[in-house]
FILO-500438 format. One record per residue: residue in one letter; x, y, z of N, C-alpha, C, O, CB in turn. Coordinates in steps of 0.1 Angstrom, whole numbers, plus 2048, in hexadecimal, padded with zeros to 3 digits. Glycine has a CB too. Layout:
aXYZXYZXYZXYZXYZ...
***
This chain:
xBD4403978BD03FB96EBBE3F4979BB73F6984BE13EE969xBBE3EC96EBB73E896EBB53DC96BBBE3D8964BB23ED96DxBA93D396EBAA3C6975B9B3C2970B913C8974BAD3C6987xB9A3B4963B883B1966B8A3A896EB9039E96CB7C3AA959xB843AD97BB7E3A0986B7739197FB6E38F977B6F3A898ExB7F387987B7A37F97FB6D37298BB67367987B8A378975xB6E379998B5F37699EB5337B9A0B4A37B9A8B5E3779A7xB5537E995B4838498BB40385983B4239097DB4638A989xB3237A97DB2F37996DB33386969B3E382964B20377969xB3338E967B3339B95AB4439C95FB483A795CB243AE95CxB4C396965B5639E967B5F3AA965B6B3AD962B5B39A967xB523AE967B553C0970B613C2977B673BD981B4A3C497ExB633CD96CB743D1973B733D897DB6A3DC984B7F3DA96AxB823D897EB8C3E3992B943E898BB9B3E5981B983DA9A3xB8F3F3994BA2401992BAB3F999ABA93ED999BA241899DxBAE3FA99CBBD3F89A5BC53FA9ABBCA3F99B6BC23F69A4xBC93FE998BD240C99CBD341E992BCD422988BE340599BxBDD42499ABDA42898EBE7434990BE943899BBC742E98BxBF0439985BF8443987BFA44C97BBFE445971C0443E98CxBF9457979BF946496FC0346D96FC08474978BEF46C972xC0846D95BC0F47C961C0748E968BFB49096AC18481952xC0D49296ABFD4A1977BFC4A5964BF14A9961C084B998CxC064A4956BFF4A394FBF74A3943BF44AD93BBFE4A4952xBF4497943BEC48A941BE4492934BE648F928BE0483952xBD94A1939BD049C932BD84A8921BD34A9916BBC49E93CxBE54AF929BE54B0915BF24AA911BFA4AE909BE64C290CxBF249A91BBFA48C911BF24898FFBEA48F8F8BF547991CxBFA47F8FCBF64788F4BF446B8F7BFF4648F7BFC47A8EBxBE64638FBBED454908BE84468F4BE04448EABD7450925xBF44418FABF04338FABEC429905BF442690EBF942D8F4xBDE425903BDB418906BDA40C904BD34088FABD7417909xBE2401911BE63F6909BDD3ED915BDB3EF921BFA3F2906xBD73E1909BCD3D690FBCC3CB908BC63CB8FDBBF3DB910xBD63BD90FBDB3B6906BCE3B08FBBD03AD8EFBE43AB90ExBBD3AF903BB33AD900BA33B3905B9C3B590FBB63A3901xBA23B58F6B8E3BD8FDB843B28FAB8A3AD8EFB853D08F0xB793AA8FCB743A6901B683AA901B5F3A98F9B793A5907xB673AE90CB5B3B9914B5D3C7915B553D0917B593B5924xB6C3C7911B6D3DA90CB703E391BB753EE91CB5B3E0903xB683D792AB653DE939B7A3E693BB803F1939B5F3CA94BxB7B3DE93DB8B3E493EB903ED93AB923F6942B943DF93AxB943F092FB913FB920B85406924B87412925B893F0910xB7F403925B7840F92AB7541893BB73423940B6D40A926xB7840893FB7F40D94FB8A41D94EB87428953B8D3FD955xB9241A947B9D41E947B9F42B93FBA943193EBA5415943xB9542E939B9543592DB8A441939B8B44D93CB8D42B91AxB8443B93CB81443945B8544F955B8145995BB7D43D945xB90443954B9644F95EBA145195BBAC450962B9744C96CxB9F45594EBAD46093FBA246893FBA847193ABB545892BxB9846C93FB8E46F93BB8947694AB8C48194FB85461934xB8547194DB8947C95DB95487963B9549196AB8C472967xB9D47E95CBAE48495CBB148E956BBB494957BB947D957xB9F493947BA449E942BA3498931B9C49D928BB34A394AxBAB48B931BB4483922BA548691BB9B483920BBA46D922xBA748E90EB9E491903B9F483903BA847D908BA049C8F7xB9647F8FBB9546C8F4B9646B8E8B964618E2B884638F6xB974778E3B9F4788D7BAD47C8D6BB44818CDB9A47F8CFxBAD4788DDBC64768DFBC94698E9BD34688F0BD24888EExBBB45B8E6BC04558EDBC24498E3BBA4468DBBB94548F9xBCF4408E5BD14348D5BCF42C8DCBD742D8E6BE14318C9xBC44208DDBC04178E1BC940A8DEBC04028E1BB44168DDxBD14038DCBD43F88D9BD63EA8E3BD73E88EFBDD3FB8D2xBD73E38D7BCF3D08DFBD73C88D3BDD3CA8C9BB43CA8DDxBD43BD8DEBDA3B38D2BCC3A78CABCB39F8C1BE93A58DCxBC43AD8D3BB43A08CFBA73A48D1BA13A08DCBB23908D9xBA13A98CBB903AF8D9B893A58CBB8E39C8C6B873CC8DDxB7A3AC8C8B733A48C4B683AF8C2B6D3BA8C5B723978CDxB573B18BCB533B68B3B493BE8C8B473C98CCB4C3AB8A1xB473B48CBB3E3B58D5B473C68DFB423D28E0B3E3A38DFxB513C28E4B583C88EDB5F3D58E2B683DB8E8B633BC8F4xB5D3DA8D5B643E18D1B5B3EB8CDB5E3F78D0B6C3DC8C9xB4D3E48C5B423EC8CAB383F38DBB2D3F88DFB3C3E58C2xB443EF8E0B3A3F18F2B464008F6B434098FEB3E3DC903xB523FE8EDB6040A8F2B5B4128E4B6141D8E2B764018F1xB564108DFB524158CAB484258CFB484318CAB3F4018BCxB4041F8D9B2E41E8DAB3442D8E3B354388DDB2240A8E7xB3842B8F4B414318FCB484418F4B4644D8F4B4D425900xB4F4368EFB6543F8EAB644428DAB6E4438D3B7942D8EBxB574458D6B554488C7B684488C0B6E4418B7B4C45A8C6xB6B4568CAB784608C4B844578CBB8C4608CFB784748CBxB874508CDB924438D3B9643D8C9B8D4368C4B8D4388DDxBA343D8C2BAA4348B6BAB4278BCBAC4258C8BB94388B0xBAD41B8B0BAB40B8B7BB340C8B1BB44158A9B9F3FF8B7xBBE4008B2BC23F88ACBC93E58B7BCE3DF8BFBCD4038A4xBC03E88AABC33D58AFBCA3C98A7BC83C789BBB53CE8B1xBCF3C38ACBD43B389FBCA3B089DBC83AD891BDE3A48A2xBBF3AE8A5BBA39C8A2BA839E8A7BA23A08B2BC638D8B1xBA339C89DB9839B8A2B933938A0B9238E895B913A18A0xB9038C8ACB8837C8B0B7A37E8B1B753888B5B8D3768C0xB6E36C8ACB623718A7B5A3748AFB5237E8ADB5C3698A0xB5C3698BFB513748CAB5536F8D2B5C3658D2B413778CBxB4D3798E0B5136D8EEB453698F4B3936D8F4B5C3748FDxB4D3578FEB463508FBB3E35590BB3E360911B4B3418F5xB37346910B3134B919B3835392BB3435A934B29341919xB47349927B4C352935B4D36292DB5236A935B6034D93DxB4C363929B5536C920B6137391FB6637D925B5137391ExB67366913B72366914B6D364903B6535E8FDB7935C920xB7C370900B833698EFB7F35E8EAB833558F1B913658EDxB773598DEB7A3508D9B7B3518CBB7535A8C5B743488DDxB863448C3B913428C8B963458D2B9833D8DBB973458C2xB9A3538D4BA535A8E2BB23558E3BB43508D8BA03558F3xBBC3558EABC434D8F6BC134C901BC934B90ABCF3518F9xBB634C904BBB348918BB835291DBB735C916BCD34591FxBB6352927BB6363932BC8364933BD135C937BAB36094BxBC737292BBD537692BBDF373938BEA36E938BD4385929xBD537A946BD837E954BDF36E957BEA36D953BCA38495FxBDA36895ABD235B962BE635194EBED34694FBAF35995ExBE7357948BF3352941BFF357942C0935193FBF2351935xBFE36B947C09371944C0F370956C1B37295AC0538093BxC0436E95DC0536C96FC0935696FC1034D972BEC37397AxC0635896EC0A34996EC0033C974C02330975C17349978xBEE346977BE834597FBDE339977BE133696BBE4352984xBD433497EBC432C972BBB333981BB833598DBC330F96FxBBB33497CBA733897EB9E33497AB9333997DBA2342979
***
């Protein structure tokens, strides 16, 4: 699991848990993240998968909301990852939130307010 840190201005992703099958390098991988703003969390997760032998061509990344900035960043580093997104938002604001967006997914899901 990867989380974007709220305490830093750039919201750097922090890796805090992983448990992968021993044969992950031989698998087709479905990577899911509700939102892609800066793509930091997604890239962090992909870095981990690649370090464990997964070919990026075997990854399908699915998300609900994204923006061109994050998708471009993702495709620059991992051009072979296939991406499915439900909605392309207009832009990132100064807090790096998607606009218009739905607010912070983690705050909504866990009932927190950061």
